N, C-alpha and C positions, 0 to 999 in steps of 0.2 A: 380428515387429516389436516392439521395446521400447517403453516408455512414451514416450520422447522422439520416436521415429519416428511414433507415433500422434498425438502432439500437433502435430508439424510437419505431418502430413498434414491434420489438421483445420483448421489455420491457413491452409493453401494454398487453401482454398475461395475461390471468386470471390465475395466479399461485396459489393463495390461500394458502399461507404458513400455514403449520399446527401449527407452534409454532415459538417462537422468534429465535431459533437456525436455522431453515430452512429459515426464513425470512432474517437473516443476510447472510446466504450462497447465497441465490438468489440475493440479492442486491450486494454482493461481485462479483458474476459472471457478473452482468450487468456493474458494475464499471470496471471490468477487461476487458470486451469487448471494452469499451470506451478507457481505457488505451492503449490497443493494437492498436486501430485505431489512437489515437493521436500520439503514439510513432513511428508509421510507416510514419508519415508525416514530411517532413523536414522543413516545414514552421510553425510548431507549437512551441510555446514558451516552454522552459523548465518548467516554473512555472505551466503551464497547465498539463503537463505530471506528474509532481511531485504531484500535487493536486489529480489526479486520483490514483496515486500509494499509497498515504497516505490513501485515502478513501477505496481503495480495500483491503489493508493489515489490516486496522482497522476492517472492517466488516468481513473479513475472520477470523481474530483472535477472534472476538466476537462470531462467529459461533462455533469455536472450544471450546471456554471457557464457552459457555452457554449450560448446560445440556438439553437434549431433554425434552420438557414439562415444563421447568422452567420459571421463570420470566425474564423480559427484563434485559439485561446487564446494568450496571450503565451508567448514562449519562456523560461519559468521553471519551476522545479520547485515553486514555491510555489502550492499550490492546495488541498491536503487540509484544512489548518487553517481556511482561509477557507470551504470547503464546510461543515465541521462547525459553524462559527460561524453561517452563513447558513441552514443546514438547518432551523432552528427555525421558520421561517415557511412551510415546505413541508408543507401539510396532507396531501398524498398520501404523503409519507415518514412522517409521524407515524402515519398509518393503517396503512401497510404494515408498519411496525415494531411495531405493536400497542399504541400508547400512546393511551389514551382521552382523556387531558387534555393540553392544550398545555403547561401549566406543568410537568408531570412530564417530558414529552419535552424541553423546554428545559433542565431541570435535568440530565437524562441527558446531553444533548449538551455542556453546560458541563463535565460531569465527564470527557468524552472529549477536551477541547481540549488538555490537556497531552500525552497520548499521541499525538494527531494531529500536534502540533507536533514531537514527538520522531521520529515516522515521517517527516514531511516533511523534517526536518533530516538524514535519512539520505542525502539526495542529495549529490553531491560539489560542488554549487554553492557559491561563496563561498570564504572563507579555508579553507586545509587543516584538516580536522577528521575525527573518526571517521566513516567511511561504509563501506558494504559493497562498494563498487566499486573504489576506488583507494587505494593506500598514502598515508600522510601522515607528517609529521615532528613529533616532540615532543622538545624539548630536545636536538636533534642526533641523535636516534634515529629511524630509519625504522620505522614500524609498518604491518603489512599487515592487511587486514580479516580474514584467516583466523586470525590470532593474537589478535585483539581480542574480548572477550566481550560487548560492547554492554550494559553494565549498564542495567537497567530495561526492556530489550526482549527478555527471554527468552520464547521461544515454546514451549519444550519443558520438561518436568519433568526435572530433573537426577537425581532418584532417586525411589524409591517414595513417600517422605513428601511430596515436592513434588507428585507426581502426585495423591496423595490430597487435598492442600490445594487444588489447582486445580479440583477438581470442585464 
């Protein structure tokens, strides 16, 4: 059984999420497993990896933003940047992430906001724009995600020098 078959088999477990919060977290874990699998393969297109990155972060954020036992999070892709913005007041996350001081954790999260927004904006929601899921049009030319290089969101080193610098 290949990687995909094992992932599907693991996802078919009867998890029976107790509420929306746990359902979002369970799906985020499944999406994350696929993200790891795709990102470890050199022949997988960047758009596929970014699609799973966007889906993983969206569902993880909705899990954190949805109180236990509450209603479903709104039908929007906008959640990750809000999560990063509001995570500053979550002492449990600060501790899990290994930040001894709140001010350092807050500064770290502030530094992540632009990349969080860029990841969030990968969703196809809104006006046509570069996204890893659907083609869009620019000046009468149709652009597909597989041909677009998503500047600023490179997840892999392009060459040995890039790999050395990313360490």
